[in-house]
PyMOL Python script that loads the backbone (N, CA, C, O; Angstrom):
from pymol import cmd

cmd.read_pdbstr("""\
ATOM      1  N   MET A   1     -65.345  35.725 127.401  1.00  0.00           N
ATOM      2  CA  MET A   1     -65.532  35.163 125.735  1.00  0.00           C
ATOM      3  C   MET A   1     -66.611  34.302 126.419  1.00  0.00           C
ATOM      4  O   MET A   1     -66.542  33.928 127.589  1.00  0.00           O
ATOM      5  N   ASN A   2     -67.436  34.077 125.719  1.00  0.00           N
ATOM      6  CA  ASN A   2     -68.465  33.741 126.677  1.00  0.00           C
ATOM      7  C   ASN A   2     -68.468  32.450 125.490  1.00  0.00           C
ATOM      8  O   ASN A   2     -67.291  32.567 125.148  1.00  0.00           O
ATOM      9  N   LYS A   3     -68.903  31.509 124.792  1.00  0.00           N
ATOM     10  CA  LYS A   3     -68.922  30.681 123.734  1.00  0.00           C
ATOM     11  C   LYS A   3     -70.156  31.037 122.591  1.00  0.00           C
ATOM     12  O   LYS A   3     -71.355  30.943 122.855  1.00  0.00           O
ATOM     13  N   ASN A   4     -69.663  31.420 121.410  1.00  0.00           N
ATOM     14  CA  ASN A   4     -71.060  31.327 120.606  1.00  0.00           C
ATOM     15  C   ASN A   4     -71.104  29.663 119.456  1.00  0.00           C
ATOM     16  O   ASN A   4     -72.147  29.161 119.037  1.00  0.00           O
ATOM     17  N   VAL A   5     -70.231  29.331 119.290  1.00  0.00           N
ATOM     18  CA  VAL A   5     -69.387  28.037 118.274  1.00  0.00           C
ATOM     19  C   VAL A   5     -70.241  26.857 118.812  1.00  0.00           C
ATOM     20  O   VAL A   5     -69.506  26.631 119.773  1.00  0.00           O
ATOM     21  N   GLY A   6     -71.227  25.928 118.937  1.00  0.00           N
ATOM     22  CA  GLY A   6     -71.427  24.867 119.330  1.00  0.00           C
ATOM     23  C   GLY A   6     -71.598  23.667 118.200  1.00  0.00           C
ATOM     24  O   GLY A   6     -71.674  23.667 116.972  1.00  0.00           O
ATOM     25  N   GLY A   7     -71.623  22.415 119.457  1.00  0.00           N
ATOM     26  CA  GLY A   7     -72.318  20.301 118.146  1.00  0.00           C
ATOM     27  C   GLY A   7     -71.465  21.413 116.580  1.00  0.00           C
ATOM     28  O   GLY A   7     -70.375  21.907 116.292  1.00  0.00           O
ATOM     29  N   ILE A   8     -72.672  21.308 116.084  1.00  0.00           N
ATOM     30  CA  ILE A   8     -72.109  20.894 114.362  1.00  0.00           C
ATOM     31  C   ILE A   8     -71.099  21.792 113.545  1.00  0.00           C
ATOM     32  O   ILE A   8     -70.379  21.262 112.698  1.00  0.00           O
ATOM     33  N   ASP A   9     -71.035  23.264 113.812  1.00  0.00           N
ATOM     34  CA  ASP A   9     -70.477  24.132 113.570  1.00  0.00           C
ATOM     35  C   ASP A   9     -69.394  23.969 114.546  1.00  0.00           C
ATOM     36  O   ASP A   9     -69.141  23.371 113.500  1.00  0.00           O
ATOM     37  N   ARG A  10     -68.845  23.909 115.093  1.00  0.00           N
ATOM     38  CA  ARG A  10     -67.515  23.118 115.540  1.00  0.00           C
ATOM     39  C   ARG A  10     -66.909  22.089 114.946  1.00  0.00           C
ATOM     40  O   ARG A  10     -65.820  22.194 114.383  1.00  0.00           O
ATOM     41  N   MET A  11     -67.985  20.366 115.084  1.00  0.00           N
ATOM     42  CA  MET A  11     -67.006  20.068 114.626  1.00  0.00           C
ATOM     43  C   MET A  11     -66.536  19.844 112.828  1.00  0.00           C
ATOM     44  O   MET A  11     -65.695  19.101 112.323  1.00  0.00           O
ATOM     45  N   VAL A  12     -67.600  20.951 112.136  1.00  0.00           N
ATOM     46  CA  VAL A  12     -67.193  21.196 111.086  1.00  0.00           C
ATOM     47  C   VAL A  12     -66.420  22.087 110.385  1.00  0.00           C
ATOM     48  O   VAL A  12     -66.215  22.157 109.173  1.00  0.00           O
ATOM     49  N   ARG A  13     -65.957  22.859 111.425  1.00  0.00           N
ATOM     50  CA  ARG A  13     -65.068  24.101 111.466  1.00  0.00           C
ATOM     51  C   ARG A  13     -63.378  23.210 111.671  1.00  0.00           C
ATOM     52  O   ARG A  13     -62.318  23.469 111.101  1.00  0.00           O
ATOM     53  N   ILE A  14     -63.685  22.123 112.699  1.00  0.00           N
ATOM     54  CA  ILE A  14     -62.758  21.970 113.174  1.00  0.00           C
ATOM     55  C   ILE A  14     -61.719  20.301 111.298  1.00  0.00           C
ATOM     56  O   ILE A  14     -60.670  19.996 110.731  1.00  0.00           O
ATOM     57  N   GLY A  15     -62.946  20.042 111.368  1.00  0.00           N
ATOM     58  CA  GLY A  15     -62.781  18.924 109.704  1.00  0.00           C
ATOM     59  C   GLY A  15     -62.050  20.182 109.043  1.00  0.00           C
ATOM     60  O   GLY A  15     -60.823  20.282 109.043  1.00  0.00           O
ATOM     61  N   ALA A  16     -62.956  21.190 108.448  1.00  0.00           N
ATOM     62  CA  ALA A  16     -61.815  22.186 107.743  1.00  0.00           C
ATOM     63  C   ALA A  16     -60.616  22.985 107.973  1.00  0.00           C
ATOM     64  O   ALA A  16     -60.002  23.698 107.179  1.00  0.00           O
ATOM     65  N   GLY A  17     -60.384  22.726 109.262  1.00  0.00           N
ATOM     66  CA  GLY A  17     -59.367  23.301 109.573  1.00  0.00           C
ATOM     67  C   GLY A  17     -58.385  22.745 109.211  1.00  0.00           C
ATOM     68  O   GLY A  17     -57.559  23.234 108.439  1.00  0.00           O
ATOM     69  N   VAL A  18     -58.283  20.663 110.164  1.00  0.00           N
ATOM     70  CA  VAL A  18     -57.253  20.195 109.837  1.00  0.00           C
ATOM     71  C   VAL A  18     -57.427  19.619 108.316  1.00  0.00           C
ATOM     72  O   VAL A  18     -56.323  19.612 107.772  1.00  0.00           O
ATOM     73  N   THR A  19     -58.378  19.174 107.526  1.00  0.00           N
ATOM     74  CA  THR A  19     -57.994  19.367 106.380  1.00  0.00           C
ATOM     75  C   THR A  19     -57.326  20.837 105.490  1.00  0.00           C
ATOM     76  O   THR A  19     -56.129  20.987 105.245  1.00  0.00           O
ATOM     77  N   LEU A  20     -57.740  21.205 105.347  1.00  0.00           N
ATOM     78  CA  LEU A  20     -56.247  23.147 105.214  1.00  0.00           C
ATOM     79  C   LEU A  20     -54.866  22.522 105.121  1.00  0.00           C
ATOM     80  O   LEU A  20     -53.876  22.364 104.407  1.00  0.00           O
ATOM     81  N   LEU A  21     -55.496  22.235 106.440  1.00  0.00           N
ATOM     82  CA  LEU A  21     -53.662  21.911 106.864  1.00  0.00           C
ATOM     83  C   LEU A  21     -52.652  21.269 106.632  1.00  0.00           C
ATOM     84  O   LEU A  21     -51.437  21.449 106.706  1.00  0.00           O
ATOM     85  N   ALA A  22     -53.865  19.870 106.104  1.00  0.00           N
ATOM     86  CA  ALA A  22     -52.747  18.686 105.691  1.00  0.00           C
ATOM     87  C   ALA A  22     -52.917  18.520 104.533  1.00  0.00           C
ATOM     88  O   ALA A  22     -52.531  17.480 104.000  1.00  0.00           O
ATOM     89  N   LEU A  23     -53.591  19.583 103.778  1.00  0.00           N
ATOM     90  CA  LEU A  23     -53.531  19.512 102.020  1.00  0.00           C
ATOM     91  C   LEU A  23     -51.944  21.052 102.148  1.00  0.00           C
ATOM     92  O   LEU A  23     -51.194  21.107 101.174  1.00  0.00           O
ATOM     93  N   ALA A  24     -51.747  21.827 103.059  1.00  0.00           N
ATOM     94  CA  ALA A  24     -51.209  22.658 102.638  1.00  0.00           C
ATOM     95  C   ALA A  24     -50.052  22.614 102.838  1.00  0.00           C
ATOM     96  O   ALA A  24     -49.228  23.141 102.092  1.00  0.00           O
ATOM     97  N   ALA A  25     -49.731  21.888 104.029  1.00  0.00           N
ATOM     98  CA  ALA A  25     -48.650  20.223 104.428  1.00  0.00           C
ATOM     99  C   ALA A  25     -47.242  19.803 103.358  1.00  0.00           C
ATOM    100  O   ALA A  25     -46.037  20.011 103.208  1.00  0.00           O
ATOM    101  N   THR A  26     -49.064  18.660 102.466  1.00  0.00           N
ATOM    102  CA  THR A  26     -48.461  17.823 101.516  1.00  0.00           C
ATOM    103  C   THR A  26     -48.183  19.073 100.088  1.00  0.00           C
ATOM    104  O   THR A  26     -47.595  18.673  99.084  1.00  0.00           O
ATOM    105  N   GLY A  27     -48.483  19.968 100.141  1.00  0.00           N
ATOM    106  CA  GLY A  27     -48.642  20.572  98.574  1.00  0.00           C
ATOM    107  C   GLY A  27     -49.666  20.734  98.292  1.00  0.00           C
ATOM    108  O   GLY A  27     -49.956  21.926  98.393  1.00  0.00           O
ATOM    109  N   VAL A  28     -50.389  20.179  97.988  1.00  0.00           N
ATOM    110  CA  VAL A  28     -51.435  20.071  97.248  1.00  0.00           C
ATOM    111  C   VAL A  28     -52.229  21.890  96.935  1.00  0.00           C
ATOM    112  O   VAL A  28     -52.387  22.598  95.941  1.00  0.00           O
ATOM    113  N   VAL A  29     -52.551  22.014  98.453  1.00  0.00           N
ATOM    114  CA  VAL A  29     -52.696  24.176  97.791  1.00  0.00           C
ATOM    115  C   VAL A  29     -51.700  24.642  98.380  1.00  0.00           C
ATOM    116  O   VAL A  29     -51.034  24.201  99.316  1.00  0.00           O
ATOM    117  N   GLY A  30     -51.627  25.593  97.766  1.00  0.00           N
ATOM    118  CA  GLY A  30     -50.600  26.469  98.117  1.00  0.00           C
ATOM    119  C   GLY A  30     -50.628  27.459  99.204  1.00  0.00           C
ATOM    120  O   GLY A  30     -51.767  27.753  99.568  1.00  0.00           O
ATOM    121  N   PRO A  31     -49.531  28.125  99.895  1.00  0.00           N
ATOM    122  CA  PRO A  31     -49.338  28.669 101.607  1.00  0.00           C
ATOM    123  C   PRO A  31     -50.488  28.445 102.235  1.00  0.00           C
ATOM    124  O   PRO A  31     -50.599  27.852 103.309  1.00  0.00           O
ATOM    125  N   TRP A  32     -52.211  29.359 100.958  1.00  0.00           N
ATOM    126  CA  TRP A  32     -53.119  30.164 101.750  1.00  0.00           C
ATOM    127  C   TRP A  32     -53.881  28.959 102.451  1.00  0.00           C
ATOM    128  O   TRP A  32     -54.994  29.179 102.929  1.00  0.00           O
ATOM    129  N   GLY A  33     -53.410  27.898 102.516  1.00  0.00           N
ATOM    130  CA  GLY A  33     -53.660  26.699 102.583  1.00  0.00           C
ATOM    131  C   GLY A  33     -54.168  27.123 104.232  1.00  0.00           C
ATOM    132  O   GLY A  33     -55.236  27.084 104.843  1.00  0.00           O
ATOM    133  N   TYR A  34     -52.495  27.619 104.604  1.00  0.00           N
ATOM    134  CA  TYR A  34     -52.421  27.270 106.440  1.00  0.00           C
ATOM    135  C   TYR A  34     -53.084  28.372 107.184  1.00  0.00           C
ATOM    136  O   TYR A  34     -52.538  28.678 108.244  1.00  0.00           O
ATOM    137  N   LEU A  35     -54.302  29.125 106.796  1.00  0.00           N
ATOM    138  CA  LEU A  35     -55.237  29.622 106.770  1.00  0.00           C
ATOM    139  C   LEU A  35     -56.679  28.779 107.730  1.00  0.00           C
ATOM    140  O   LEU A  35     -57.526  29.233 108.499  1.00  0.00           O
ATOM    141  N   GLY A  36     -56.428  27.551 107.265  1.00  0.00           N
ATOM    142  CA  GLY A  36     -56.710  26.334 108.113  1.00  0.00           C
ATOM    143  C   GLY A  36     -56.744  26.852 109.872  1.00  0.00           C
ATOM    144  O   GLY A  36     -57.812  27.073 110.443  1.00  0.00           O
ATOM    145  N   VAL A  37     -55.941  26.932 110.281  1.00  0.00           N
ATOM    146  CA  VAL A  37     -55.725  26.990 111.257  1.00  0.00           C
ATOM    147  C   VAL A  37     -56.415  27.816 111.841  1.00  0.00           C
ATOM    148  O   VAL A  37     -56.538  27.719 113.062  1.00  0.00           O
ATOM    149  N   VAL A  38     -56.985  28.743 111.203  1.00  0.00           N
ATOM    150  CA  VAL A  38     -58.068  30.001 112.179  1.00  0.00           C
ATOM    151  C   VAL A  38     -59.220  29.361 112.063  1.00  0.00           C
ATOM    152  O   VAL A  38     -60.005  29.780 112.913  1.00  0.00           O
ATOM    153  N   PRO A  39     -59.927  28.075 111.023  1.00  0.00           N
ATOM    154  CA  PRO A  39     -61.251  28.180 111.702  1.00  0.00           C
ATOM    155  C   PRO A  39     -60.780  27.002 112.091  1.00  0.00           C
ATOM    156  O   PRO A  39     -61.530  26.179 111.569  1.00  0.00           O
ATOM    157  N   LEU A  40     -59.391  26.052 113.146  1.00  0.00           N
ATOM    158  CA  LEU A  40     -59.659  24.949 113.354  1.00  0.00           C
ATOM    159  C   LEU A  40     -59.243  25.340 115.275  1.00  0.00           C
ATOM    160  O   LEU A  40     -59.320  24.685 116.314  1.00  0.00           O
ATOM    161  N   ALA A  41     -58.774  26.844 114.894  1.00  0.00           N
ATOM    162  CA  ALA A  41     -58.631  27.905 116.284  1.00  0.00           C
ATOM    163  C   ALA A  41     -60.420  28.059 116.915  1.00  0.00           C
ATOM    164  O   ALA A  41     -60.928  27.459 117.863  1.00  0.00           O
ATOM    165  N   THR A  42     -60.934  28.893 116.153  1.00  0.00           N
ATOM    166  CA  THR A  42     -62.762  28.663 116.259  1.00  0.00           C
ATOM    167  C   THR A  42     -63.338  27.780 116.663  1.00  0.00           C
ATOM    168  O   THR A  42     -64.165  27.885 117.570  1.00  0.00           O
ATOM    169  N   GLY A  43     -62.908  26.245 115.840  1.00  0.00           N
ATOM    170  CA  GLY A  43     -63.449  25.008 116.544  1.00  0.00           C
ATOM    171  C   GLY A  43     -62.764  24.430 118.045  1.00  0.00           C
ATOM    172  O   GLY A  43     -63.126  23.733 118.992  1.00  0.00           O
ATOM    173  N   LEU A  44     -61.706  25.089 117.668  1.00  0.00           N
ATOM    174  CA  LEU A  44     -61.681  24.252 119.365  1.00  0.00           C
ATOM    175  C   LEU A  44     -60.965  25.130 120.559  1.00  0.00           C
ATOM    176  O   LEU A  44     -60.034  24.889 121.327  1.00  0.00           O
ATOM    177  N   MET A  45     -61.882  26.329 120.346  1.00  0.00           N
ATOM    178  CA  MET A  45     -62.242  27.038 121.264  1.00  0.00           C
ATOM    179  C   MET A  45     -63.939  27.711 121.802  1.00  0.00           C
ATOM    180  O   MET A  45     -64.250  28.220 122.879  1.00  0.00           O
ATOM    181  N   GLY A  46     -64.781  27.452 120.567  1.00  0.00           N
ATOM    182  CA  GLY A  46     -65.325  27.758 120.627  1.00  0.00           C
ATOM    183  C   GLY A  46     -65.976  28.898 120.247  1.00  0.00           C
ATOM    184  O   GLY A  46     -67.019  28.865 119.595  1.00  0.00           O
ATOM    185  N   TRP A  47     -65.561  29.677 120.524  1.00  0.00           N
ATOM    186  CA  TRP A  47     -65.870  31.156 120.216  1.00  0.00           C
ATOM    187  C   TRP A  47     -64.863  31.430 118.524  1.00  0.00           C
ATOM    188  O   TRP A  47     -63.776  30.944 118.210  1.00  0.00           O
ATOM    189  N   CYS A  48     -65.764  32.374 117.736  1.00  0.00           N
ATOM    190  CA  CYS A  48     -65.261  32.961 116.843  1.00  0.00           C
ATOM    191  C   CYS A  48     -65.720  34.892 116.759  1.00  0.00           C
ATOM    192  O   CYS A  48     -66.793  35.490 116.681  1.00  0.00           O
ATOM    193  N   PRO A  49     -64.866  35.150 116.799  1.00  0.00           N
ATOM    194  CA  PRO A  49     -64.700  37.047 117.035  1.00  0.00           C
ATOM    195  C   PRO A  49     -65.785  37.336 115.933  1.00  0.00           C
ATOM    196  O   PRO A  49     -66.500  38.331 116.048  1.00  0.00           O
ATOM    197  N   ALA A  50     -65.926  36.414 114.786  1.00  0.00           N
ATOM    198  CA  ALA A  50     -67.015  37.315 112.896  1.00  0.00           C
ATOM    199  C   ALA A  50     -68.865  37.018 113.725  1.00  0.00           C
ATOM    200  O   ALA A  50     -69.937  37.474 113.330  1.00  0.00           O
ATOM    201  N   TYR A  51     -68.616  36.201 114.808  1.00  0.00           N
ATOM    202  CA  TYR A  51     -69.949  36.526 115.281  1.00  0.00           C
ATOM    203  C   TYR A  51     -70.468  37.385 116.175  1.00  0.00           C
ATOM    204  O   TYR A  51     -71.590  37.582 116.642  1.00  0.00           O
ATOM    205  N   LEU A  52     -68.913  38.059 116.368  1.00  0.00           N
ATOM    206  CA  LEU A  52     -70.045  38.901 117.514  1.00  0.00           C
ATOM    207  C   LEU A  52     -70.936  39.654 117.511  1.00  0.00           C
ATOM    208  O   LEU A  52     -71.912  39.892 118.224  1.00  0.00           O
ATOM    209  N   PRO A  53     -70.221  40.263 116.031  1.00  0.00           N
ATOM    210  CA  PRO A  53     -71.230  41.981 115.683  1.00  0.00           C
ATOM    211  C   PRO A  53     -72.675  41.218 115.282  1.00  0.00           C
ATOM    212  O   PRO A  53     -73.706  41.559 115.861  1.00  0.00           O
ATOM    213  N   PHE A  54     -72.685  40.356 114.444  1.00  0.00           N
ATOM    214  CA  PHE A  54     -74.152  40.058 113.767  1.00  0.00           C
ATOM    215  C   PHE A  54     -74.822  39.132 115.737  1.00  0.00           C
ATOM    216  O   PHE A  54     -75.813  38.412 115.856  1.00  0.00           O
ATOM    217  N   GLY A  55     -74.389  39.316 116.243  1.00  0.00           N
ATOM    218  CA  GLY A  55     -75.470  38.715 117.604  1.00  0.00           C
ATOM    219  C   GLY A  55     -74.903  37.390 117.618  1.00  0.00           C
ATOM    220  O   GLY A  55     -74.801  36.877 118.732  1.00  0.00           O
ATOM    221  N   ILE A  56     -74.379  36.499 116.288  1.00  0.00           N
ATOM    222  CA  ILE A  56     -74.788  34.974 116.107  1.00  0.00           C
ATOM    223  C   ILE A  56     -74.387  34.205 117.016  1.00  0.00           C
ATOM    224  O   ILE A  56     -73.381  34.456 117.679  1.00  0.00           O
ATOM    225  N   SER A  57     -75.058  33.236 117.169  1.00  0.00           N
ATOM    226  CA  SER A  57     -74.356  32.340 118.165  1.00  0.00           C
ATOM    227  C   SER A  57     -74.923  30.288 117.739  1.00  0.00           C
ATOM    228  O   SER A  57     -76.015  29.726 117.824  1.00  0.00           O
ATOM    229  N   SER A  58     -74.166  30.015 117.502  1.00  0.00           N
ATOM    230  CA  SER A  58     -74.524  28.156 117.657  1.00  0.00           C
ATOM    231  C   SER A  58     -74.696  27.322 118.151  1.00  0.00           C
ATOM    232  O   SER A  58     -75.004  26.252 117.626  1.00  0.00           O
ATOM    233  N   CYS A  59     -74.475  27.646 119.998  1.00  0.00           N
ATOM    234  CA  CYS A  59     -74.455  27.240 121.045  1.00  0.00           C
ATOM    235  C   CYS A  59     -76.662  27.080 120.756  1.00  0.00           C
ATOM    236  O   CYS A  59     -77.443  27.822 120.160  1.00  0.00           O
ATOM    237  N   LYS A  60     -76.917  25.524 121.673  1.00  0.00           N
ATOM    238  CA  LYS A  60     -78.586  25.822 122.045  1.00  0.00           C
ATOM    239  C   LYS A  60     -78.571  26.960 122.935  1.00  0.00           C
ATOM    240  O   LYS A  60     -77.670  27.741 123.241  1.00  0.00           O
ATOM    241  N   ALA A  61     -79.244  26.909 123.124  1.00  0.00           N
ATOM    242  CA  ALA A  61     -79.907  28.013 124.572  1.00  0.00           C
ATOM    243  C   ALA A  61     -80.705  27.302 125.394  1.00  0.00           C
ATOM    244  O   ALA A  61     -81.780  26.761 125.136  1.00  0.00           O
ATOM    245  N   ARG A  62     -79.845  27.362 126.824  1.00  0.00           N
ATOM    246  CA  ARG A  62     -80.175  27.267 127.965  1.00  0.00           C
ATOM    247  C   ARG A  62     -81.586  27.499 128.686  1.00  0.00           C
ATOM    248  O   ARG A  62     -81.692  27.338 129.902  1.00  0.00           O
TER     249      ARG A  62
END
""", "prot")
cmd.dss("prot")
cmd.show_as("cartoon", "prot")
cmd.util.cbc("prot")
cmd.orient("prot")
C-alpha cells in the first residue's frame, strides 16, 4: 500500500474530516456528517483507494 495522498491534499482531508465529525457530533448537520471519518482516515493514512483506478497521486515525485 504505497502512499498516494500528499501534503496539502492530506491537510485538506484531515481538516474536512474533523470539521464534518464535529458538526455531526454537535447536531449542526445530520448523521451524514459522520462520513467525515472517510476523509479523516484517508488523510491520516496517506492513501486513498479511489485514486488507484485512475493512477492519481498527489505525492511529490521522488
